[in-house]
C-alpha positions as CSV (number, residue, x, y, z in Angstrom):
1,M,4.9,0.0,16.9
2,K,3.6,-2.1,14.0
3,V,4.0,-0.3,10.7
4,A,2.5,-1.6,7.4
5,I,4.0,-0.3,4.2
6,S,1.2,-1.2,1.9
7,Y,0.3,-1.2,-1.8
8,P,-3.3,-2.0,-2.5
9,P,-4.0,-3.7,-5.9
10,I,-5.6,-0.9,-8.0
11,L,-7.3,-2.0,-11.2
12,N,-8.5,0.3,-14.0
13,K,-11.5,-0.4,-16.2
14,F,-9.3,-2.5,-18.5
15,G,-8.2,-4.8,-15.8
16,Q,-4.7,-3.3,-15.7
17,K,-2.9,-2.9,-12.3
18,A,-1.6,0.5,-11.2
19,M,2.1,0.7,-10.4
20,V,2.8,3.6,-8.1
21,S,6.2,2.7,-6.7
22,Q,9.5,4.5,-7.1
23,N,7.9,7.9,-7.1
24,R,7.0,7.5,-10.7
25,N,3.9,8.7,-12.6
26,V,1.3,6.0,-12.3
27,Q,1.6,3.4,-14.9
28,F,-0.9,0.6,-15.6
29,F,0.3,-2.8,-16.6
30,Q,-1.6,-5.7,-18.2
31,K,1.2,-8.2,-17.6
32,P,2.6,-8.5,-14.0
33,T,5.3,-5.9,-13.6
34,Y,6.9,-5.1,-10.3
35,L,9.3,-2.3,-9.5
36,L,10.9,-2.2,-6.0
37,P,9.8,0.9,-4.2
38,V,13.3,1.9,-3.2
39,V,12.4,4.9,-0.9
40,Q,9.8,2.8,1.0
41,A,12.1,-0.1,1.2
42,Q,14.8,2.1,2.8
43,A,12.1,3.4,5.2
44,A,11.1,-0.1,6.1
45,T,14.7,-1.1,6.8
46,W,15.3,2.0,9.0
47,L,12.1,1.4,11.0
48,K,13.1,-2.2,11.6
49,Q,16.5,-1.1,12.7
50,L,14.8,1.3,15.2
51,G,13.0,-1.7,16.7
52,H,9.6,-1.4,15.0
53,Q,7.6,-4.3,13.6
54,V,7.4,-3.8,9.8
55,L,4.8,-5.4,7.5
56,W,5.8,-5.2,3.8
57,D,2.4,-5.5,2.2
58,D,2.5,-5.3,-1.6
59,G,-0.9,-6.5,-2.9
60,N,0.2,-6.3,-6.5
61,S,3.3,-8.5,-6.3
62,Q,1.4,-10.9,-4.0
63,L,-1.3,-11.2,-6.7
64,K,-4.0,-10.5,-4.2
65,S,-7.5,-9.3,-5.0
66,Y,-8.4,-6.0,-3.4
67,R,-10.7,-7.8,-0.9
68,Q,-8.0,-10.3,0.1
69,W,-5.5,-7.5,0.5
70,S,-7.9,-5.5,2.6
71,D,-8.9,-8.5,4.8
72,D,-5.3,-9.4,5.4
73,L,-4.3,-5.8,6.3
74,V,-7.2,-5.6,8.8
75,Q,-6.2,-8.9,10.3
76,E,-2.7,-7.6,10.9
77,C,-4.1,-4.5,12.7
78,P,-1.1,-2.2,12.2
79,D,-0.7,1.0,14.3
80,V,0.4,2.9,11.2
81,I,-0.3,2.3,7.5
82,V,1.9,4.0,4.9
83,F,0.7,4.3,1.3
84,E,2.8,5.6,-1.5
85,S,0.3,7.6,-3.5
86,T,0.2,9.8,-6.6
87,T,-2.4,12.2,-8.0
88,P,-4.0,9.9,-10.6
89,V,-5.0,7.3,-8.0
90,M,-5.6,9.6,-5.0
91,K,-9.4,9.1,-5.1
92,C,-8.8,5.3,-4.8
93,Y,-6.5,5.9,-1.8
94,W,-9.0,8.3,-0.1
95,N,-11.8,5.7,-0.6
96,T,-9.6,2.9,0.7
97,T,-8.6,5.0,3.7
98,V,-12.2,5.8,4.6
99,E,-13.1,2.1,4.3
100,L,-10.2,0.9,6.4
101,K,-10.6,3.6,9.0
102,K,-14.0,2.2,9.8
103,L,-12.4,-1.2,10.5
104,L,-9.2,0.1,12.1
105,P,-10.3,3.3,13.9
106,E,-7.0,3.6,16.0
107,T,-4.7,3.2,13.0
108,I,-2.8,6.2,11.6
109,F,-2.7,6.5,7.8
110,I,0.2,8.2,6.1
111,M,0.2,9.1,2.4
112,T,3.6,9.6,0.7
113,G,4.6,10.3,-2.8
């Protein structure tokens, strides 16, 4: 099974990127700031040890635009996409999931947080 643990680049109206990793409250940063999502990293390691193909897909740290992140994820065509999500950005994740589900109808989406 191909599993993508993915963080879309989410920008607010001030051009700041949302940081949702490490089960924290959402924080927006103007300067590039990256915190390793420890729980998701442990899950990725465990899934890989179980023999699954894991795609670590952090659009923020890869400095991708939302469109580039989305296009790359669709091209990978994962069986499962895992998003670490929190309440302040849930509408963005819901909209993203609806958009991606049209392009990846067989993919299962999992929200954690």
